[in-house]
Backbone as CSV, one residue per row, in Angstrom:
resi,resn,N_x,N_y,N_z,CA_x,CA_y,CA_z,C_x,C_y,C_z
1,MET,74.290,17.409,-19.839,74.563,17.476,-21.085,74.049,16.268,-21.741
2,SER,73.223,16.939,-22.825,72.741,15.759,-24.106,73.739,15.734,-25.154
3,ALA,73.537,14.343,-25.717,74.831,14.366,-26.943,74.299,15.124,-28.028
4,ALA,73.021,15.929,-28.216,73.113,17.076,-29.258,73.438,18.245,-28.695
5,SER,73.409,18.768,-27.596,74.511,19.406,-27.220,75.634,19.418,-27.483
6,THR,76.261,18.179,-26.695,77.921,17.845,-27.143,78.149,18.276,-28.572
7,ALA,77.979,17.676,-29.516,77.424,17.822,-31.088,77.859,19.108,-31.089
8,ARG,76.689,19.987,-30.841,76.772,21.448,-31.733,77.796,22.193,-30.927
9,ARG,78.274,21.908,-29.672,79.648,22.592,-29.045,80.565,22.231,-29.883
10,ALA,80.930,20.963,-30.127,82.391,20.264,-30.677,81.877,20.838,-32.003
11,ALA,81.395,21.275,-32.961,80.851,21.545,-33.767,81.518,23.044,-34.422
12,LYS,81.006,23.221,-33.336,81.219,24.745,-33.240,82.792,25.458,-33.310
13,ALA,83.416,24.774,-32.567,85.273,24.689,-31.585,85.623,24.049,-32.865
14,THR,85.138,23.388,-33.909,85.890,22.468,-35.115,85.602,23.478,-36.052
15,ALA,84.633,24.306,-36.402,84.188,25.216,-37.310,84.852,26.210,-37.464
16,LYS,85.372,26.519,-39.020,86.147,27.106,-40.082,86.001,28.415,-39.753
17,LYS,86.676,28.867,-38.752,86.998,30.822,-38.488,87.397,31.583,-39.897
18,PRO,86.369,32.595,-40.115,86.426,33.175,-41.342,87.550,34.112,-41.012
19,LEU,88.293,34.613,-42.369,89.293,35.394,-42.647,89.278,36.575,-41.578
20,LYS,90.166,37.451,-41.281,89.884,38.610,-40.927,90.056,39.591,-41.810
21,GLY,88.849,40.656,-41.618,88.992,41.659,-42.777,87.673,41.025,-43.592
22,HIS,87.457,39.337,-43.302,86.613,39.135,-44.671,84.724,39.404,-44.256
23,PRO,83.924,40.076,-45.204,82.684,40.113,-44.389,82.187,39.261,-43.379
24,GLU,82.420,37.912,-43.327,82.102,37.141,-42.414,82.573,37.240,-41.138
25,ALA,83.657,37.466,-40.978,84.421,37.780,-39.753,83.340,38.862,-39.073
26,SER,82.588,39.575,-39.057,82.507,40.295,-38.608,80.658,40.175,-37.943
27,GLU,80.401,39.472,-39.223,78.850,39.192,-39.011,78.778,37.736,-39.170
28,PRO,77.843,37.368,-38.464,77.035,35.882,-38.604,76.481,35.756,-40.313
29,SER,76.336,34.307,-40.338,76.032,33.834,-41.800,74.898,33.814,-41.701
30,ARG,73.520,33.888,-42.558,72.436,33.213,-42.504,72.190,32.257,-43.478
31,LEU,71.060,32.077,-43.615,70.552,30.841,-44.516,69.518,31.638,-45.292
32,ALA,69.861,31.666,-46.352,68.833,31.701,-47.295,68.293,30.807,-48.356
33,GLN,67.115,30.313,-48.687,66.645,29.348,-49.344,66.200,29.709,-50.741
34,VAL,66.152,28.746,-51.900,65.904,29.486,-52.896,65.254,28.034,-53.730
35,ARG,64.038,28.302,-54.590,63.439,27.129,-54.963,63.559,27.331,-56.698
36,LEU,64.803,26.180,-57.332,64.898,26.401,-58.745,64.219,25.687,-59.713
37,ARG,63.183,25.524,-60.740,62.836,24.946,-61.568,63.729,23.427,-62.021
38,ALA,63.821,22.614,-62.344,64.881,21.658,-63.233,65.473,22.010,-63.627
39,ASP,65.370,22.900,-64.828,66.342,23.728,-65.926,66.988,24.698,-65.067
40,GLU,66.358,25.324,-64.525,67.331,26.046,-63.604,68.741,25.174,-63.001
41,VAL,68.374,24.300,-62.142,69.222,23.630,-61.677,69.802,22.919,-62.506
42,GLU,69.973,22.949,-63.699,70.855,22.004,-64.907,72.039,23.312,-65.168
43,VAL,71.276,24.602,-65.277,72.007,25.527,-65.447,73.017,25.914,-64.341
44,LEU,72.668,25.814,-63.407,73.858,25.804,-61.919,74.504,24.978,-61.774
45,GLN,74.156,23.600,-62.326,75.376,22.753,-62.256,76.189,22.284,-63.158
46,GLN,76.081,22.789,-64.101,77.106,23.186,-65.496,77.730,24.398,-65.343
47,THR,76.946,25.393,-64.450,78.093,26.709,-64.430,79.063,26.390,-63.235
48,MET,78.244,25.431,-62.401,79.564,25.288,-60.957,80.741,24.414,-62.032
49,ARG,80.153,23.113,-63.116,81.638,22.785,-63.369,82.260,23.907,-63.931
50,VAL,81.778,24.677,-65.501,82.554,25.183,-66.014,83.533,26.421,-64.778
51,LEU,83.320,26.634,-63.627,83.816,27.854,-63.034,84.210,27.159,-61.634
52,HIS,84.129,25.772,-62.039,85.384,24.994,-60.922,84.768,25.133,-59.807
53,LEU,83.757,26.020,-59.358,82.679,25.914,-58.123,82.768,24.727,-57.052
54,ASP,82.739,24.472,-55.835,82.945,23.434,-55.340,81.244,23.234,-54.850
55,SER,80.572,24.398,-54.287,79.134,24.188,-53.763,78.247,24.855,-54.697
56,THR,76.733,24.777,-53.966,75.703,25.353,-54.733,75.785,27.085,-54.098
57,SER,76.461,26.729,-53.028,76.927,28.289,-51.944,77.475,28.916,-52.663
58,ASP,78.162,28.568,-52.810,79.256,29.328,-53.702,79.124,29.394,-55.163
59,ALA,78.118,29.106,-55.981,77.901,29.616,-57.028,76.757,30.439,-56.680
60,LEU,75.693,30.099,-55.667,74.883,31.309,-55.294,75.379,32.850,-55.085
61,ARG,76.494,32.357,-53.971,77.298,33.455,-53.693,77.898,34.111,-54.834
62,GLU,78.605,33.594,-55.744,78.999,34.610,-57.047,78.075,35.199,-57.894
63,GLY,77.016,34.559,-58.201,75.930,35.138,-59.243,75.427,36.237,-57.872
64,LEU,75.320,36.443,-56.432,74.842,37.586,-55.403,75.718,38.497,-55.912
65,ARG,77.125,38.396,-55.752,78.016,39.440,-56.108,77.840,39.850,-57.502
66,LEU,77.539,38.985,-58.903,77.537,39.795,-59.704,76.130,40.782,-59.601
67,LEU,75.446,40.334,-59.431,73.899,40.676,-59.155,74.383,42.201,-58.618
68,ALA,74.827,42.273,-57.383,75.049,43.324,-56.432,75.890,44.462,-57.270
69,ARG,77.096,43.794,-57.940,77.918,44.415,-59.119,76.756,45.148,-60.245
70,GLU,75.924,44.736,-60.591,75.380,45.211,-61.897,74.026,46.211,-61.243
71,ALA,73.665,45.664,-59.954,72.833,46.854,-59.434,73.537,48.472,-59.471
72,ALA,75.020,48.287,-58.891,75.584,49.442,-58.325,76.210,50.440,-59.655
73,GLU,76.156,49.415,-60.969,76.523,49.885,-62.230,75.323,50.831,-62.579
74,THR,74.286,50.007,-62.347,73.198,50.558,-62.714,72.668,52.236,-62.203
75,ALA,72.919,51.972,-60.502,72.324,53.236,-59.792,73.770,54.246,-60.290
76,ALA,75.129,53.641,-60.685,75.765,54.849,-60.929,75.412,55.851,-62.112
77,SER,75.116,54.689,-63.456,74.025,55.284,-64.442,72.889,56.347,-63.938
78,GLU,72.565,55.664,-63.441,70.774,57.047,-63.122,71.253,57.860,-62.151
79,GLN,72.222,57.807,-61.550,72.793,59.151,-61.093,74.065,59.916,-61.986
80,LEU,74.413,59.595,-63.125,74.888,60.283,-64.308,73.766,61.293,-64.743
81,HIS,73.058,60.415,-65.107,71.371,60.486,-65.851,70.992,61.773,-65.070
82,ALA,70.760,61.354,-63.949,69.972,62.846,-63.218,71.081,63.835,-63.429
83,TYR,72.036,63.743,-62.983,73.109,64.950,-62.945,73.275,65.908,-64.034
84,TYR,72.831,64.963,-65.289,72.978,66.003,-66.439,71.802,66.054,-67.024
85,GLY,70.603,65.747,-66.346,69.187,65.954,-66.842,68.915,65.664,-67.808
86,GLY,69.215,64.469,-68.027,68.736,63.236,-69.346,69.758,63.418,-70.037
87,GLN,70.868,64.924,-70.530,71.245,65.178,-71.779,72.720,64.133,-71.373
88,SER,73.713,63.560,-73.004,74.340,63.120,-72.337,75.748,63.428,-71.576
89,ALA,76.518,62.590,-70.925,77.744,63.573,-70.059,78.401,64.236,-71.400
90,PRO,79.022,64.672,-70.873,80.408,65.439,-71.966,81.529,64.973,-72.014
91,LEU,81.618,64.867,-74.026,83.153,64.365,-73.590,84.231,65.166,-73.014
92,PRO,85.425,64.135,-72.964,86.524,64.328,-72.226,87.054,65.553,-73.250
93,ASP,88.340,66.089,-73.136,88.503,67.540,-73.862,89.491,67.280,-75.068
94,ALA,90.036,65.648,-74.810,90.947,65.222,-76.262,90.079,64.655,-77.275
95,ALA,88.662,64.202,-76.956,87.816,63.401,-77.448,87.129,64.064,-78.666
96,SER,86.295,63.416,-79.782,85.193,64.476,-80.356,84.157,63.395,-80.704
97,ASP,83.263,64.133,-80.527,82.240,63.312,-81.361,82.473,62.376,-82.369
98,PRO,81.880,61.267,-82.273,82.094,60.197,-83.563,81.318,61.099,-84.844
99,THR,81.855,60.361,-85.617,81.256,61.038,-87.108,80.099,59.661,-87.022
100,GLU,79.307,60.153,-88.270,78.538,58.787,-88.944,78.760,57.641,-89.256
101,ALA,80.047,57.944,-89.815,80.884,56.611,-90.518,80.988,55.834,-89.531
102,GLU,81.865,56.514,-88.172,82.560,55.542,-87.104,80.938,54.979,-86.536
103,LEU,79.990,55.433,-86.121,78.280,55.047,-85.881,78.753,53.790,-86.461
104,GLN,78.429,54.008,-87.870,77.744,52.829,-88.858,78.764,51.701,-88.427
105,ALA,80.305,52.380,-88.430,80.960,50.693,-88.329,81.280,49.884,-87.184
106,ALA,80.688,51.257,-86.069,80.611,50.237,-84.483,79.378,49.503,-84.887
107,ASP,78.142,50.039,-85.261,77.004,49.076,-85.472,77.365,48.079,-86.186
108,GLU,78.269,47.747,-87.340,78.681,46.399,-87.901,79.552,45.418,-87.545
109,SER,80.287,46.318,-86.711,81.353,45.304,-85.969,80.529,44.242,-85.394
110,GLN,81.511,42.733,-85.311,81.651,41.749,-84.510,82.419,41.297,-83.480
111,TRP,81.950,40.454,-82.605,82.767,40.496,-81.555,83.441,38.204,-82.353
């Protein structure tokens, strides 16, 4: 047995096992690569500091999670649009259409 295969076996034996029920528990992880420009790396590093993320992998997984959520919201919006044939969805029974003054006030409001 070579030193390399012994090292691989030792690494496998001591590898942190995923939590039960976690997606990694049932599927092997995969390696993905991304090429970033210098300005993107700077933004990534600043984001990691602010959010206290320990690794680039943690940051990219979080970004992917947010991107997937946005995609799900977009898909749901498109399904509603298709269901109502391009018209606005009806308001709940207790709600009424906003007045022009309410719409204007909403447009002028600042966060």
